[in-house]
C-alpha positions as CSV (number, residue, x, y, z in Angstrom):
1,X,0.2,-0.3,-0.1
2,X,1.4,3.1,-0.9
3,X,2.2,5.7,1.7
4,X,0.7,9.2,1.5
5,X,2.7,12.4,0.9
6,X,3.6,14.9,3.7
7,X,0.6,17.2,3.8
8,X,1.2,20.6,2.5
9,X,0.0,24.1,4.3
10,X,-3.0,24.4,2.1
11,X,-4.0,20.7,2.9
12,X,-3.5,21.5,6.7
13,X,-5.5,24.3,6.6
14,X,-8.3,22.7,4.6
15,X,-8.3,19.7,6.8
16,X,-8.6,21.9,9.7
17,X,-11.3,23.9,8.2
18,X,-13.0,20.5,7.6
19,X,-12.7,19.3,10.8
20,X,-14.1,22.7,12.3
21,X,-17.4,21.8,10.0
22,X,-18.1,18.8,11.5
23,X,-18.1,20.3,15.0
24,X,-20.4,22.9,13.7
25,X,-22.7,19.8,11.8
26,X,-22.5,18.0,15.5
27,X,-23.8,21.2,17.0
28,X,-26.5,21.6,14.3
29,X,-27.6,17.7,15.3
30,X,-27.9,18.5,19.0
31,X,-29.7,21.8,17.7
32,X,-32.2,19.7,15.6
33,X,-32.8,16.9,18.0
34,X,-33.3,18.5,21.6
35,X,-35.9,20.8,19.8
36,X,-37.5,18.2,18.0
37,X,-37.5,16.0,21.2
38,X,-38.5,18.6,23.5
39,X,-35.3,18.7,25.8
40,X,-36.1,21.3,28.7
41,X,-33.3,23.7,27.3
42,X,-32.7,23.2,23.9
43,X,-29.8,24.6,21.5
44,X,-31.8,27.8,19.5
45,X,-28.8,28.6,17.4
46,X,-25.5,27.8,16.2
47,X,-22.8,30.6,16.3
48,X,-19.8,29.9,14.0
49,X,-17.0,32.2,14.8
50,X,-19.3,34.6,16.4
51,X,-18.7,38.2,17.4
52,X,-18.2,39.8,21.0
53,X,-17.6,36.1,22.7
54,X,-13.9,36.7,22.8
55,X,-11.2,33.9,21.9
56,X,-14.0,30.6,21.9
57,X,-15.7,31.9,19.3
58,X,-15.2,28.8,16.8
59,X,-18.5,27.0,17.4
60,X,-21.0,28.1,20.0
61,X,-24.5,26.5,21.2
62,X,-26.9,29.4,22.2
63,X,-29.7,28.6,24.7
64,X,-32.5,30.5,26.0
65,X,-31.2,29.4,29.5
66,X,-27.6,29.6,30.8
67,X,-24.9,27.5,30.3
68,X,-24.2,28.4,26.4
69,X,-21.1,25.8,25.3
70,X,-18.2,27.6,24.0
71,X,-15.7,25.3,21.7
72,X,-12.4,26.2,20.9
73,X,-11.5,23.7,18.0
74,X,-7.8,22.7,17.2
75,X,-6.8,20.4,14.6
76,X,-3.1,19.0,14.2
77,X,-2.0,17.3,11.2
78,X,0.3,14.8,13.6
79,X,1.0,13.3,17.2
80,X,4.0,15.9,17.7
81,X,1.9,18.1,19.8
82,X,-0.2,16.5,23.0
83,X,-2.0,18.4,24.9
84,X,0.0,19.7,28.1
85,X,1.2,22.2,30.2
86,X,3.6,23.2,27.5
87,X,1.2,23.4,24.6
88,X,-1.7,25.3,26.7
89,X,1.0,27.8,27.7
90,X,3.7,28.1,24.8
91,X,2.9,31.7,23.0
92,X,0.7,31.8,20.3
93,X,2.1,32.6,16.3
94,X,3.5,35.8,15.7
95,X,4.1,35.9,19.6
96,X,0.3,36.1,20.5
97,X,-0.9,35.1,24.3
98,X,-0.8,31.4,25.1
99,X,-4.0,29.6,24.5
100,X,-4.7,29.1,28.5
101,X,-4.4,32.5,29.0
102,X,-7.3,33.2,25.7
103,X,-9.3,30.7,27.5
104,X,-9.2,32.2,31.0
105,X,-9.4,35.8,29.4
106,X,-12.8,34.9,27.7
107,X,-13.9,33.1,30.5
108,X,-13.8,36.2,32.4
109,X,-15.0,37.9,30.4
110,X,-18.2,35.7,29.7
111,X,-19.1,35.6,33.4
112,X,-18.3,38.8,34.5
113,X,-22.0,39.0,35.3
114,X,-21.9,36.1,37.5
115,X,-23.5,33.9,34.8
116,X,-22.7,30.1,34.1
117,X,-21.0,28.7,30.8
118,X,-19.6,25.6,29.4
119,X,-16.6,25.8,27.5
120,X,-14.9,23.4,25.6
121,X,-11.6,22.3,24.3
122,X,-11.9,20.0,21.0
123,X,-9.0,18.7,19.3
124,X,-7.4,15.6,17.7
125,X,-4.4,16.0,20.0
126,X,-4.2,13.5,22.5
127,X,-3.4,14.3,26.5
128,X,0.0,13.7,27.8
129,X,0.0,10.8,29.8
130,X,3.0,12.2,32.1
131,X,1.5,16.1,32.4
132,X,0.7,16.4,36.3
133,X,-2.6,17.9,35.8
134,X,-3.9,16.3,32.1
135,X,-3.1,13.1,33.4
136,X,-6.0,13.3,35.9
137,X,-8.2,14.3,33.3
138,X,-11.6,12.3,34.2
139,X,-12.6,10.6,30.8
140,X,-16.4,10.6,31.6
141,X,-16.6,14.2,31.6
142,X,-13.7,15.3,30.0
143,X,-12.6,17.5,33.0
144,X,-9.3,17.7,35.0
145,X,-11.0,18.0,38.2
146,X,-11.6,16.8,40.8
147,X,-8.1,15.5,40.7
148,X,-6.2,19.0,39.7
149,X,-8.0,20.2,43.3
150,X,-6.0,18.1,45.2
151,X,-2.4,17.8,46.6
152,X,-0.6,20.7,48.6
153,X,1.0,23.6,47.3
154,X,4.4,21.7,47.6
155,X,3.4,18.2,45.6
156,X,3.8,17.8,42.0
157,X,0.2,19.1,41.1
158,X,0.0,21.9,43.4
159,X,3.1,23.2,41.7
160,X,1.8,22.6,38.4
161,X,-1.5,24.7,39.8
162,X,0.8,27.3,40.3
163,X,2.4,27.5,37.5
164,X,-0.7,27.3,35.0
165,X,-2.6,30.0,37.4
166,X,0.0,32.7,36.6
167,X,0.4,32.0,33.0
168,X,-3.4,32.1,32.8
169,X,-3.1,35.2,35.1
170,X,-5.5,34.3,37.6
171,X,-5.1,33.2,40.9
172,X,-5.2,29.6,41.9
173,X,-9.0,30.0,43.4
174,X,-10.1,31.5,40.2
175,X,-8.4,28.4,38.3
176,X,-9.8,25.4,40.2
177,X,-13.3,27.5,39.1
178,X,-12.1,28.0,35.4
179,X,-11.2,24.0,35.5
180,X,-14.9,22.9,37.0
181,X,-16.5,24.4,33.5
182,X,-13.4,23.5,30.9
183,X,-13.7,20.0,29.4
184,X,-10.7,19.0,27.6
185,X,-12.4,16.5,24.6
186,X,-9.0,15.0,23.5
187,X,-8.1,12.4,21.2
188,X,-11.2,13.5,18.8
189,X,-9.2,12.6,15.8
190,X,-11.0,12.4,12.1
191,X,-12.4,8.8,12.0
192,X,-13.3,8.9,15.9
193,X,-15.4,12.2,14.7
194,X,-16.8,10.7,11.8
195,X,-18.2,7.6,13.4
196,X,-19.4,9.4,16.0
197,X,-21.6,12.0,13.9
198,X,-22.7,9.4,11.5
199,X,-24.3,7.8,15.3
200,X,-25.4,11.3,15.9
201,X,-27.1,11.7,12.6
202,X,-28.9,8.0,13.4
203,X,-30.7,9.0,16.3
204,X,-31.7,12.1,15.1
205,X,-33.7,10.6,11.8
206,X,-31.3,11.4,9.7
207,X,-29.4,9.2,6.6
208,X,-26.4,8.2,8.4
209,X,-24.1,7.2,5.5
210,X,-20.6,8.9,4.4
211,X,-22.4,10.6,1.8
212,X,-24.8,12.2,4.2
213,X,-22.6,13.5,6.5
214,X,-20.4,15.1,3.8
215,X,-23.6,17.1,2.9
216,X,-24.1,18.3,6.5
217,X,-20.2,19.1,6.4
218,X,-20.5,20.7,3.0
219,X,-23.4,22.9,4.1
220,X,-21.5,24.1,7.0
221,X,-18.8,25.4,5.0
222,X,-21.0,27.3,2.3
223,X,-22.8,29.1,5.3
224,X,-19.5,30.2,6.7
225,X,-18.6,31.4,3.1
226,X,-21.7,33.3,2.6
227,X,-20.7,35.3,5.8
228,X,-23.6,33.4,8.0
229,X,-22.4,33.7,11.9
230,X,-25.8,32.2,13.1
231,X,-27.7,29.0,11.7
232,X,-31.1,28.8,13.3
233,X,-33.1,25.5,13.0
234,X,-35.1,26.8,10.3
235,X,-31.9,27.1,8.2
236,X,-30.7,23.9,9.5
237,X,-34.2,22.1,8.6
238,X,-34.0,23.4,5.0
239,X,-30.6,22.1,4.4
240,X,-32.0,19.1,5.7
241,X,-35.1,19.1,3.4
242,X,-32.5,20.4,0.4
243,X,-29.6,18.0,0.8
244,X,-32.6,15.0,1.0
245,X,-31.1,13.9,4.5
246,X,-34.4,12.9,6.3
247,X,-35.0,9.2,7.0
248,X,-36.9,9.3,10.3
249,X,-38.0,11.2,13.5
250,X,-35.4,12.9,15.8
251,X,-35.5,11.1,19.0
252,X,-34.6,11.0,22.8
253,X,-31.8,9.2,23.4
254,X,-31.3,7.1,26.4
255,X,-27.7,6.0,27.3
256,X,-27.0,2.6,28.8
257,X,-23.5,1.5,29.0
258,X,-21.8,-1.2,31.1
259,X,-19.2,-2.4,28.7
260,X,-17.8,0.2,27.7
261,X,-18.2,4.2,27.4
262,X,-21.2,5.5,24.9
263,X,-20.1,8.1,22.5
264,X,-23.1,9.3,23.0
265,X,-23.9,9.4,26.6
266,X,-22.9,13.5,26.8
267,X,-25.6,13.8,24.0
268,X,-28.2,11.4,25.7
269,X,-31.5,13.0,27.6
270,X,-30.2,10.2,30.1
271,X,-27.3,8.7,30.3
272,X,-26.9,5.2,32.7
273,X,-23.3,4.4,33.2
274,X,-22.5,1.3,35.0
275,X,-18.7,0.7,32.8
276,X,-17.2,0.7,36.2
277,X,-19.9,-0.9,38.4
278,X,-19.4,-4.4,36.1
279,X,-16.8,-6.9,36.7
280,X,-14.0,-7.5,34.4
281,X,-11.4,-5.3,32.7
282,X,-12.1,-5.3,28.9
283,X,-15.6,-5.1,27.5
284,X,-15.2,-8.8,26.6
285,X,-14.8,-10.1,30.5
286,X,-17.7,-7.4,31.5
287,X,-20.3,-9.9,32.0
288,X,-21.7,-9.2,35.3
289,X,-22.1,-6.5,38.3
290,X,-19.4,-6.1,40.5
291,X,-20.1,-6.5,44.1
292,X,-21.9,-4.7,45.8
293,X,-23.5,-3.7,42.6
294,X,-26.4,-6.0,42.0
295,X,-28.6,-7.0,39.1
296,X,-31.9,-5.3,41.2
297,X,-30.2,-1.9,41.3
298,X,-29.2,-2.0,37.3
299,X,-33.2,-2.9,36.5
300,X,-34.4,-0.2,39.3
301,X,-32.1,2.4,37.1
302,X,-33.3,1.1,33.8
303,X,-37.0,1.2,35.3
304,X,-36.8,4.8,36.2
305,X,-35.3,5.9,32.6
306,X,-38.5,7.0,31.4
307,X,-39.0,9.3,34.1
308,X,-36.1,11.6,32.9
309,X,-36.9,11.9,29.2
310,X,-38.4,15.0,28.0
311,X,-42.1,14.9,29.0
312,X,-44.4,14.0,26.1
313,X,-42.0,11.8,24.7
314,X,-42.9,9.5,22.1
315,X,-39.7,8.1,20.0
316,X,-36.7,6.9,22.0
317,X,-33.2,5.4,20.9
318,X,-31.1,3.7,23.0
319,X,-27.5,3.5,22.6
320,X,-24.5,2.1,24.3
321,X,-22.6,-1.0,25.1
322,X,-25.0,-3.6,27.2
323,X,-25.5,-7.4,27.8
324,X,-28.7,-8.9,26.3
325,X,-30.4,-9.0,29.6
326,X,-30.2,-5.0,30.1
327,X,-31.3,-4.4,26.2
328,X,-34.1,-7.2,27.1
329,X,-35.5,-5.3,29.7
330,X,-35.2,-1.9,28.1
331,X,-37.4,-3.0,25.8
332,X,-39.7,-3.9,28.2
333,X,-40.1,-0.6,29.7
334,X,-41.2,1.0,26.6
335,X,-43.8,-1.8,25.5
336,X,-45.4,-1.5,22.4
337,X,-48.7,-0.4,25.1
338,X,-47.0,2.6,26.3
339,X,-47.3,3.8,22.5
340,X,-43.4,4.6,22.0
341,X,-41.4,4.3,18.9
342,X,-38.5,2.4,20.6
343,X,-35.4,2.2,18.2
344,X,-32.0,0.7,19.3
345,X,-28.5,1.2,17.5
346,X,-27.4,-2.1,16.0
347,X,-23.9,-2.0,14.8
348,X,-22.7,-4.6,12.3
349,X,-20.6,-5.5,9.3
350,X,-22.0,-2.8,7.5
351,X,-21.8,-0.6,9.9
352,X,-24.4,0.9,12.1
353,X,-28.3,0.5,11.6
354,X,-31.3,2.0,13.6
355,X,-33.7,-1.0,14.5
356,X,-37.2,0.5,15.2
357,X,-40.6,-0.7,16.7
358,X,-42.2,1.3,13.9
359,X,-40.1,-1.0,11.0
360,X,-42.9,-2.4,9.0
361,X,-43.2,-6.0,8.3
362,X,-45.8,-7.8,6.2
363,X,-46.0,-11.2,8.0
364,X,-44.5,-12.5,11.2
365,X,-41.4,-14.8,10.8
366,X,-42.4,-18.0,12.3
367,X,-39.0,-19.5,14.4
368,X,-38.0,-23.0,13.9
369,X,-38.7,-25.1,17.1
370,X,-36.8,-27.7,19.1
371,X,-37.8,-29.0,22.1
372,X,-36.0,-31.0,24.7
373,X,-37.6,-32.2,27.8
374,X,-36.5,-31.5,31.0
375,X,-39.0,-33.1,33.8
376,X,-38.2,-31.1,36.9
377,X,-41.2,-28.8,37.4
378,X,-43.9,-27.4,35.7
379,X,-42.4,-24.1,34.4
380,X,-40.9,-23.6,31.2
381,X,-37.1,-22.3,30.1
382,X,-37.0,-21.0,26.3
383,X,-33.4,-20.3,24.5
384,X,-33.1,-17.6,21.4
385,X,-30.6,-19.3,19.2
386,X,-30.1,-16.4,16.8
387,X,-26.8,-15.5,16.6
388,X,-24.9,-18.6,18.0
389,X,-26.6,-21.7,19.6
390,X,-26.3,-21.7,23.7
391,X,-28.3,-25.2,23.8
392,X,-26.0,-26.8,25.4
393,X,-25.0,-24.8,27.8
394,X,-28.5,-24.1,28.8
395,X,-29.4,-27.5,28.7
396,X,-26.1,-28.0,31.9
397,X,-27.2,-24.8,33.5
398,X,-31.0,-26.0,34.0
399,X,-30.0,-29.6,35.1
400,X,-27.1,-28.5,37.3
401,X,-29.4,-25.8,39.3
402,X,-32.7,-28.0,38.7
403,X,-34.8,-25.2,37.9
404,X,-38.3,-26.3,38.0
405,X,-39.0,-26.6,34.4
406,X,-40.9,-28.9,32.5
407,X,-39.1,-28.7,28.7
408,X,-36.3,-26.3,27.3
409,X,-37.9,-24.3,24.1
410,X,-35.0,-23.2,21.5
411,X,-36.2,-21.0,18.8
412,X,-34.0,-20.3,15.6
413,X,-34.3,-18.1,12.8
414,X,-36.6,-19.7,10.1
415,X,-33.8,-20.8,8.3
416,X,-32.3,-23.4,11.0
417,X,-29.3,-22.2,11.4
418,X,-28.4,-19.7,13.9
419,X,-25.3,-17.0,12.9
420,X,-24.3,-13.3,13.3
421,X,-25.8,-12.7,9.7
422,X,-29.1,-14.2,10.6
423,X,-31.1,-10.8,11.0
424,X,-30.3,-8.1,8.0
425,X,-32.0,-5.6,9.1
426,X,-35.5,-4.0,11.6
427,X,-37.9,-5.2,9.2
428,X,-36.3,-8.8,10.0
429,X,-35.8,-8.1,13.5
430,X,-39.8,-7.1,13.8
431,X,-41.3,-10.1,12.5
432,X,-39.1,-12.5,14.2
433,X,-39.8,-11.1,17.3
434,X,-43.6,-11.2,16.9
435,X,-43.1,-14.3,15.8
436,X,-41.3,-15.4,18.7
437,X,-43.9,-13.8,21.3
438,X,-46.4,-15.2,19.1
439,X,-45.3,-19.1,19.7
440,X,-44.7,-18.3,23.0
441,X,-47.8,-16.9,23.7
442,X,-49.5,-20.5,22.4
443,X,-46.9,-23.0,23.8
444,X,-46.6,-21.6,27.4
445,X,-50.6,-20.6,27.8
446,X,-51.1,-22.2,31.2
447,X,-47.3,-21.6,32.3
448,X,-46.6,-19.4,35.7
449,X,-43.7,-18.7,34.9
450,X,-40.9,-18.7,32.0
451,X,-36.9,-18.3,32.1
452,X,-35.6,-16.7,29.2
453,X,-31.7,-17.4,27.6
454,X,-30.7,-15.0,24.8
455,X,-28.1,-15.4,22.1
456,X,-29.3,-13.0,19.5
457,X,-28.1,-9.0,17.9
458,X,-28.7,-6.5,21.1
459,X,-31.4,-4.7,18.6
460,X,-33.4,-8.1,18.3
461,X,-33.0,-8.4,22.2
462,X,-34.6,-4.7,22.7
463,X,-37.0,-5.1,19.9
464,X,-38.6,-8.3,21.7
465,X,-38.7,-6.9,24.9
466,X,-40.9,-4.2,23.6
467,X,-43.6,-6.8,22.2
468,X,-43.0,-9.1,25.6
469,X,-46.8,-8.9,26.4
470,X,-49.9,-11.4,27.4
471,X,-47.1,-13.8,28.7
472,X,-46.4,-15.0,32.3
473,X,-43.5,-13.4,34.4
474,X,-40.3,-14.0,32.8
475,X,-36.7,-14.3,34.8
476,X,-34.0,-13.2,32.1
477,X,-30.3,-14.6,32.3
478,X,-27.0,-13.2,31.3
479,X,-24.3,-15.3,29.8
480,X,-21.6,-15.1,32.6
481,X,-19.3,-17.6,31.0
482,X,-17.5,-18.5,34.1
483,X,-18.8,-20.0,37.5
484,X,-22.0,-21.7,36.8
485,X,-22.1,-20.2,33.0
486,X,-25.8,-18.3,33.4
487,X,-27.0,-16.3,36.4
488,X,-30.4,-14.9,36.6
489,X,-30.5,-11.1,36.1
490,X,-34.0,-9.7,35.6
491,X,-37.6,-10.7,36.6
492,X,-40.4,-9.3,34.0
493,X,-44.1,-9.3,34.9
494,X,-45.3,-9.9,31.0
């Protein structure tokens, strides 16, 4: 593979501009989604190189009530300049003031009346892990606090605080106040930003392919060339119509993360972050809550989620990295009887899709059925063998735990073969979810309790939970691989 040539000055400038247009397009999507999802204090306009806001004018999210968000965008062509004290305090081009002093000066101007603001440094530069203050950045919030405020004046952090305050032209107390609202959105390289924006376009109800992303960025560039400093809802909606980007409704976003942080968490109307509360060192090993955290606590958090969404919400997207039992539970709290159009961001080989409960289908998809006699009681166990076949593991678990079930019902795709590509899209997922539910309504009509084991795409688990009504009480199990192999996660009344 041929290597790309080193970028010239023109390439660096145009790439930096394109990076800024992506940040602007992100703000436009936030305005659109928050407005149509009836957020409590939505963005009303997006400023681009806005007048009267000091040095933090690259991208501004203007709201009716504070805080407004001011973003300073810095693009680097390589990784030679990580974000650290040296980068923040070195003199600017032509001997201008350092970046930290510019940010501090603008912060003082914008908060002179006692108002609150939200500041962001957005860059593809990475954090310097050796820097005394930057190394303490909280990855969940982007803030250097609380760690930056720890340590005595003689500690490494204390000495760094003193240097930063002097370079910023602030007292140390003022510096801490600044750091309480200054978020460092770091390592947002071009590939990360494009993937993130495609996810955001998905939940905003827009086309979410590369062509659509380029159309959005091109429209922003055209507005800037025409001298438009404020982009409004009317302008953005007109652009979406003109470019043919609309694909569905904008949705309230529920983020549920247990395996790894969700890129959309900061954009969500409500976020449940259990990443640090699940046992395991990587997303592949996180399979159950880390004691003393429990499945019951996670169930309570998920069941409370609708109350945190904007009033009158009728369309919801669930994002994040969760296992199948929590995904099923999310579906049940927005069951079809609530009138909610629920959708899940389903990642696959072809990229991300939005599987919605409103995706139309002609007839239910009838699953293939295999039954295994257990004869240990009058309840029933059900295994979904859609992405892979868990039958042997489930049978072993049922017998070792002596669960009071009469049989195990194994449901597979209509083809009879479980594989990762057995469900191509939301239409097929809805059809199969209804087919599975209808079969279980018939076969478990006189059963008091059902034990459910899932081996399917996350999106199908959400859609199946959404259709889970007129059935019996259901215990949903999670595959934990170790110890007994499975453990009961949630109990759902259906």
